C-alpha positions as CSV (number, residue, x, y, z in Angstrom):
1,X,-20.5,-31.3,-35.5
2,X,-19.6,-30.2,-39.0
3,X,-21.4,-30.8,-42.2
4,X,-18.5,-32.9,-43.5
5,X,-19.4,-35.6,-41.0
6,X,-23.0,-35.6,-42.3
7,X,-24.3,-34.2,-39.1
8,X,-25.2,-30.6,-38.3
9,X,-26.4,-28.9,-35.3
10,X,-30.0,-27.8,-35.1
11,X,-30.7,-24.1,-35.3
12,X,-32.2,-24.1,-31.8
13,X,-29.0,-25.7,-30.4
14,X,-26.7,-23.2,-32.1
15,X,-29.0,-20.3,-31.1
16,X,-28.9,-21.5,-27.5
17,X,-25.1,-21.7,-27.5
18,X,-24.7,-18.3,-29.1
19,X,-27.1,-16.8,-26.4
20,X,-25.0,-18.5,-23.7
21,X,-21.8,-17.0,-25.1
22,X,-23.4,-13.6,-25.3
23,X,-24.5,-13.8,-21.6
24,X,-21.1,-14.9,-20.5
25,X,-19.5,-12.0,-22.4
26,X,-22.0,-9.6,-20.8
27,X,-21.2,-10.9,-17.3
28,X,-17.4,-10.7,-18.0
29,X,-17.8,-7.1,-19.1
30,X,-19.8,-6.1,-16.1
31,X,-17.3,-7.7,-13.8
32,X,-14.4,-5.9,-15.6
33,X,-16.3,-2.6,-15.2
34,X,-16.9,-3.2,-11.6
35,X,-13.3,-4.1,-10.8
36,X,-11.7,-1.6,-13.2
37,X,-9.9,-4.3,-15.2
38,X,-9.5,-5.1,-18.9
39,X,-10.9,-8.0,-20.9
40,X,-8.5,-10.3,-22.8
41,X,-9.9,-11.2,-26.2
42,X,-8.4,-12.9,-29.3
43,X,-7.9,-10.7,-32.3
44,X,-6.4,-12.5,-35.3
45,X,-5.4,-15.4,-32.9
46,X,-3.4,-13.1,-30.6
47,X,-4.5,-12.1,-27.1
48,X,-5.4,-8.4,-26.8
49,X,-6.4,-6.4,-23.8
50,X,-9.5,-4.2,-24.3
51,X,-11.5,-2.0,-22.1
52,X,-15.1,-3.1,-21.4
53,X,-17.9,-1.1,-23.1
54,X,-19.2,1.5,-20.7
55,X,-22.8,1.0,-21.8
56,X,-22.8,-2.5,-20.5
57,X,-23.2,-1.4,-16.9
58,X,-26.4,0.4,-18.0
59,X,-27.7,-2.7,-19.8
60,X,-27.1,-1.1,-23.3
61,X,-25.4,-3.4,-25.6
62,X,-24.8,-3.9,-29.3
63,X,-23.9,-7.5,-30.0
64,X,-22.8,-6.7,-33.5
65,X,-20.1,-4.2,-32.7
66,X,-16.8,-5.5,-31.3
67,X,-15.0,-3.6,-28.6
68,X,-11.8,-1.8,-29.6
């Protein structure tokens, strides 16, 4: 919920949601690498195809950098 409603999410709730999103992204990238397909992500509200990051298959990831 938003702060305008007077209710906010707890930090642990938001952290858990963010962790779940990161795990889902990692699984999607590994699947895309295994099948030789692209990912579809939103960039400025538009769908864009991107190649998965090769380091994902090796377990190397940098959650800060966005794929190009």
